[in-house]
Each structure stands twice: as C-alpha cells, then as structure tokens.
N, C-alpha and C positions, 0 to 999 in steps of 0.2 A: 566689771565684774559679772562673770554669768551664773546663774540661776541653774546648777547642774543639774536635782532634781526634776525643775520643771521642763528641760531639754528633754529627760529622761523620760518622762510622763504626754511628753509631745511627740515620742517617734516611739510605740512602744517595740521590742523586741520581736517579738513574734512579725509583724506588718511591717518592718524597716527588714527583715534575714527575705522573705517575701519580696518585696518590692526590690532585693539584688538580683531575681530573680533564682530561686533556692522554691523549691516545691517542699512543702513539709509535709509530716504529717503528723498524726495528734500518736500518742502512744504515751498512755497514760495521763499523768500531769505536765509530761512534755513531750516538744514535737521533735520531730527525725527530718533529716534531709540530707543534700548532698553537700561536702562543704565547695565553695568557690574559691574556696584557697590556694588546694592543691587538686590532684587526678584524684577523687576521689568517685572510684568503682562500687561503692557499696554506703552507703548511708553512715556515716562516723560525727555529721553535727548534730547536736543536741541542741535545742535551742529551749532554757525554762523558765515562763512567763509571770512567772509564781514572784520570782525574783529580778527579772529584767534582764537576764546572761545570757552567754552561751560557751557552750566547750565543746570543740574537735577532740576526738579521740585520735584520731591520724595524725593532725599539726599536733597536739599536747596541747591548746594553747586554749584560750577562751578569757572571757572578761563580759563589761555590759557592753551596748547600745554605740557608746562614745567608742569604744575599744574598734567594734567589728566594723562600724564605719570609716574609722580611720585606720584601719587594715584595706580597706577595698579601697582606699583612697589616697593610700600610701601618703599620709599627713599625720603631725604630730596631735599630741591630744588639743593644744590653742588652737590650733586650725580647723580643729574638726570639730569641736565647740563655737568655736565661731561659724562652721558651715552650715552646723546643724540650729543655730541659733536662727538662721533668716530664709535655710532650705529645705525642701526634703529631697531624699535621695534620688539622684537621678545618672542614669545608668552610663550616657554618654559620656560623666564627669569622671568613670575609672576610667584607669590604666588597662590599656591593649593585651596583656597579661594575666589579666583577671578572666577564669571560667566565667564564660556568658550565657546561664540557662537561659533559657525562655523566661520573660518578667513575671507570665502569668499565662496558666494555661486557658488555652482557648477552646471551649466547649463549644457542641453543633446546636444549631438552634435545635428548639424542642420539637418533640411532632406531634401530631393531634391525641394520641394517646397522652403523652405527657402531658401534652397543657391540659387534657381532660383532667387529667390525678393532682394537676395543681390547684387547677380551680376545685377541685373537690377537698383538699388538703384546707386551701384558705376557710371552706363552707364547715370544717370541721372545727377547725382553730375561732374562728368567728365565736359558734357554739360556745366550746370551751371559757370562752372570754366571760362570759355571762354567768360563772359560775365561781368565778374567784374574785369574791369583793378587793381583797388587797391587791392582787392585780390591777382589778379599775381602781383604785385608789393611787396606787404606782403613777398609774397614766394618767392621771390629775392633780397630783403633784406635779407633773412634767407639763404642765397646763393641756391636755389632750383631755378634753370632755366627752362623754357617753355618744353624744348624737356626731360628733366628729366621728369616733372610735366605729359605730356603725355605718355612718354613710363612708368609711375608706375601708372597712372593713377589716379592720386591724382584729386580732387572734392570740391568744395565748394555746403553747404549745403543750397540750395535758394528755395524757398516756389512752390509746386507744386508737390513734390512728389508720394501722392496718385492719384494723375491726371492722373500723367502718369503711374503708376503700373497697373492704371485700362485700359491703352490706350495699353498695352502690353497683357491684358488680364488675369492680373495676381489678385488674392483677397487680400483682404485686411488684414484678420485674422493675415496672417506670419508676414507681415512686425509688428504689434502689438504684436507679441507674442516675436519677439524678437530685438524690441526696436525701431526698425524706423518710425515707429507711437506708439503715446502718443493717443487714442481715433481719435479726428481731430488734431490736433500737429502731428507738427513735430519739434521731436527733437533736430534736427541736423541743423535744420539751424541757419546759422550764424556762422557755423564751415568750418574749412577745414577737408577734409574729405582726410582717407590716408588707401587703401586698404591694404587686404593681397593677391597675386595675385598665380594663381594654376601653375603648368606646363602651361598650355594650355591659362595664363592670364587668367583666371575668379576671379573675387573678393570673398573670400571665408568668410571673415572677412572684417570688418571695425572701423574703430575708428577715432572721429572726435574732433581736435584741437582749442577751442575758440582763437577765435582772440585777445580779448581784455582781462581783468584778471579777468573774468566770473568765476563761479565756477561750477562743477568741468574742471578743465583746459580741462582733456580728458574724454570723450561720449563713449565708449564703448559699442558694440553687446552686448544682453545676449545672448552668446556665449563662446562656450571657445579659449580664449585669447590665439594665435598662438604664438612661436616664431617667432615674424614677419619680413619677405623677405626667410625663410630656403630655402623656392622650388627655389626662383632665388639663393640661394647659393649654391645650389646643385646642380640646373644646368648646372651651369658657371666651376663645372667639377674642382674647385679650392679648395687643401689640405687643405686651411688654412682658417679662418674668424676669422672677428674682431667685436667681443662681445660689443654692446652698449647700453644705457637704456634707452630712447627714442625716438619713434618716428622719431624727426626731426634731431638725431644724426644720423641713421640708413639712415636715406635719404641723410647728407651728406656724407658718406661713400660711398653712391650706386652714388651719384655726381662726386665724385671721381675715378670712377669706381672698387672700392676693393670689396670685396668680403667681407657683412656685416648681422648679423641678430641684431634682438633689444628685448631686456629683458622684455622690456613695463613696465619697472618698474626695483625693485631691486633682483626680487625673479625667481630662475631659476627653475620650475616644473622637474619631474622626464621626463616627456617624453622630457621637454627643455634640461635637463643634458646626454642625450638618445641620441637623434640629434647631438649635439654638441661632443660627443666619435665619432663622424664617419666622423670628421675632424681631420687632425694628427696635427697641428699646431691651438692654439683657441690665439687670441687676446683679452684682455679682456681690454677694454677702456671705463672703467664708469664712472661715473659723479667726479672729483677732490673734494669730501665729503665728510663726514665722512660716511652716507650709503655706497654713492657708494666706496668706499675703502674697507668699512668692507665687501660687498658683493662682491666686487673683491677675496681678501683675499679667504671667503667661496668658491666660485666657482672654487678658483683656488688650493684648498684643494682637491676638489672633483673629477676633471680632472687631478691631477698630473701632469706630467712633459709635455704633448702636451701645459699644459697653461702658460702663458706670461700675467702681470699685464703690462700693457701700463702707462709709468706716463707722461701724457699730460704735456703739457710745462706749467710754471711758469705765477700763472694769468689769466689760462685758467680755466673753469668751464666745459666745456663737450665738446666733437665733433664739436655739430655745432656750438659755440661760436667760435673754431678754424677755423668751412667752411667758415665763412665769413669775414674769413683775406686772402689775396690775396695767399700767399704762405702758406693759410693754408696745404692744402695737404703735401707740402714737409718738413713744420714744426712738421705733426703728421707723417710721414715715418722715420725722425730720431730719431723722440723719439719713436717711435716703435723698429728703428733696436738697440737703445740703449739700453732699456729693455729686448730686446733678447736676446744683449751679455753679460747685469749683469745676465740674468737667466740660462745663457750658463756657463758661470763662474759660478757660485752657482751650480749648479748640478753639475760641473768636479770637483769643488770641495772637494761638499759630496763623490762622488763616491771614490775621491781617498783618503778620510779621514776613509770613510766604502763603500766597495769593494760591500758589498751588495743593499744599499740605491737606485741602480738605479735599480736594478731587482725586488724590493721591490714596 
C-alpha cells in the first residue's frame, strides 16, 4: 500500500513537468508550456502548483503528477505509483514517440558584467537580511545561525535592487538578462537568497528560497547552476566531501563545519561528477525518499569505491531536518561512520571473492 499524498509531495508537479523537458513560463498562479503529448505549436499545457495538477487544452485532458508520469511512460496507475515511489522521472525510460523537448534550458556562462551584477545583488540582499528579524528567525529555526549567514553572505530579497545597482554604476540590462529583474519587477523579493561564492568570496551565482509555500520553491538565476559550495570545499583542502541535495542541506553541513556541496536537485552534471572525482571520499547524504535513494545509487555507481551512501537516522527526511536537532551533528557522524564501515566491509568481501573487483 503506497502513500499517494507522500508520492505527490515528493514529486511536485512543476518540477516533474520540467524534468520531462517542458519549458514552463509563469502566468499568474499557473505555468504554461508546450504539451509533450501532441504536436503543440503554441503553449496549451497549464500546470497548477497550488492544486498539484495539469490540464492540456489541446488534448482536453489533465490530472495530477501520477497521471502525468503515467501518460509519459504509458503505464497504468499501479505501475506508475510503484515507479514514482522509487525513482525520479528519467527521459531515457520514456516511449520513443513522446515529444522530447530539451530537458533543461542551457544557459551561457556569465559575462564579467553579469558577474559584477550578481555580486552587487548579493551584497544588497545581505544588507537587507539585517533589516528583517523574522527572516533571521526563520533561518535560526532551520539551524542557520547569524554567524554562518554572515560568512556565507546569505541575504533576503527586499525591494530596491534596481536602485542599488544604479547607485553602483551598473546598468540594468545584465540584471534583466540573468533574471534578477523582470522589467521593473524584482523576482527575488520575499526570498532567502543563498549565493555560491568563489575563492575570493565573490558571489558567482545565487538561488532564492520562498519563505512560504509559493512556487517555485527555489528561484535560480538564468545561468549555469554550480555544484553549490564546491569552491569552499576545495579551499578547505579536505580529501572527503559530503554531497547533499538542497541548499539548506548544504547550509546544515557548513554549520557543522563539514566539507559539503549541494547538487541542487538529484542530478549531477558531467562537470559535477568530474569535480567529485577530485575527492578521495564522497559521502552521499541525499534525501531519504525514492528519488534521493535512486540518485544516490546512480552517483555511487559513477563514483565507484570512493563513494559511500549515508543512511540518515530513521524518520529523518534530509540533512537540514537533522540539523534542527540538538544532537544532529553527532547523529549524522554516527550514521556516516556506520555507513562507511558497511561499505568497507562490502568492498572487502567483494575483493576476497573476486580479486579483480577492486582493480576494476
């Protein structure tokens, strides 16, 4: 028996439709895109995050995320539920006659002018965080203290970014190109802003997390997404790194003074995989749900013997949830060491039964 509400929660409709290769654009409280089920010349697919549903005015059909994935994979309800309880949506597993749009928009690298704009925006947002005690309280509730927020240049999207950029002598067009501004609207308003910093502490990219239940939960720049925190982990010089899923999981690891990075999802790009191969040990502490477990197994397969999948304590969904417990760090390290010991035992057993296995 499956918990259908838990499955729908684990697979938000907007993210799932995007993962199917549909480029969505916000239209009020809904999102519009080209339907993958028919030759859709104009956007006729509507996605409603508040109700977790979709409807195509071309096909005249709709439903929830289970229905959407079932139609994509041409599977019945039971098989689709079983699939979603253990996996994320994979394009390679879709029928060949499904319209395959590019899975994600590929953004060009930021120019020097755009990078200067990102750093200036991060400075402005960090200053705004100091003005909002309720936002700092929200961060504290999630285990992110003021010292950590200051060191990592966390911020808050208050209004006034355009005026700040003008005061710094920066044009607004770069901000509009990368999504910091939308005309006169400031899309990051009302969001906790988490930047990715380079070796000099300059912001090179950022994401904004809504404080409520709005959608999308995270709003990113129109720029290539990094392996969040990679430069910080490399600068520490540690030979081991902890891989997390989301930005707040990464913040938890940083707060524990551990070397950590975040995938910003469950997919590791080729660049991310190459970077992880630079560490001797890679501890995979992804979410304890179907997509997280599936992604961890896939990453472990790619990374080989250097990878260890960390089983979080029973009842804990992700690292940030654990970070809100007083004994969170101790509990996590206990789980990490236990998982590492099991992995070593597995490799030792494999080597003894097949001497060529470790060399492979």
